[in-house]
C-alpha positions in Angstrom: -15.8 -11.0 -12.7 -19.0 -9.6 -11.2 -18.9 -12.2 -8.4 -15.7 -10.6 -7.1 -17.6 -7.4 -6.4 -19.7 -9.4 -4.0 -17.1 -11.8 -2.6 -14.4 -9.3 -1.7 -16.5 -7.0 0.4 -18.2 -10.0 2.0 -14.8 -11.5 2.9 -13.6 -8.2 4.3 -16.8 -7.9 6.4 -16.4 -11.4 7.7 -12.8 -10.8 8.6 -13.7 -7.6 10.5 -16.5 -9.5 12.3 -14.1 -12.2 13.4 -11.5 -9.6 14.5 -14.2 -7.8 16.4 -15.4 -10.9 18.2 -11.8 -11.8 19.1 -11.2 -8.2 20.3 -14.4 -8.4 22.4 -13.4 -11.7 24.0 -9.9 -10.3 24.9 -11.4 -7.1 26.2 -13.9 -8.9 28.4 -11.2 -11.1 29.9 -12.1 -14.4 28.4 -8.4 -15.4 28.0 -7.4 -14.5 31.6 -6.2 -17.4 33.7 -6.1 -20.0 31.0 -3.7 -22.1 33.0 -6.0 -22.1 36.0 -8.4 -24.6 34.6 -5.7 -26.9 33.5 -4.2 -26.9 37.0 -7.6 -27.3 38.6 -8.0 -30.7 37.1 -4.7 -31.9 38.6 -5.4 -30.7 42.1 -7.3 -33.1 44.4 -10.0 -31.7 46.5 
C-alpha cells in the first residue's frame, strides 16, 4: 500500500511531463506541414 503513495504521484508527474512536451512541440510548430515531407519524396528534382 505504501508503494502507491510513490507510484501515483510519479505517474501523474510523468503524464504531465509528456503532455508538456507534446504541448511544446505543437506550440513550436513541429507538426506543421507534415504532408510536405511525404510529397517531397515523390517529386523528382
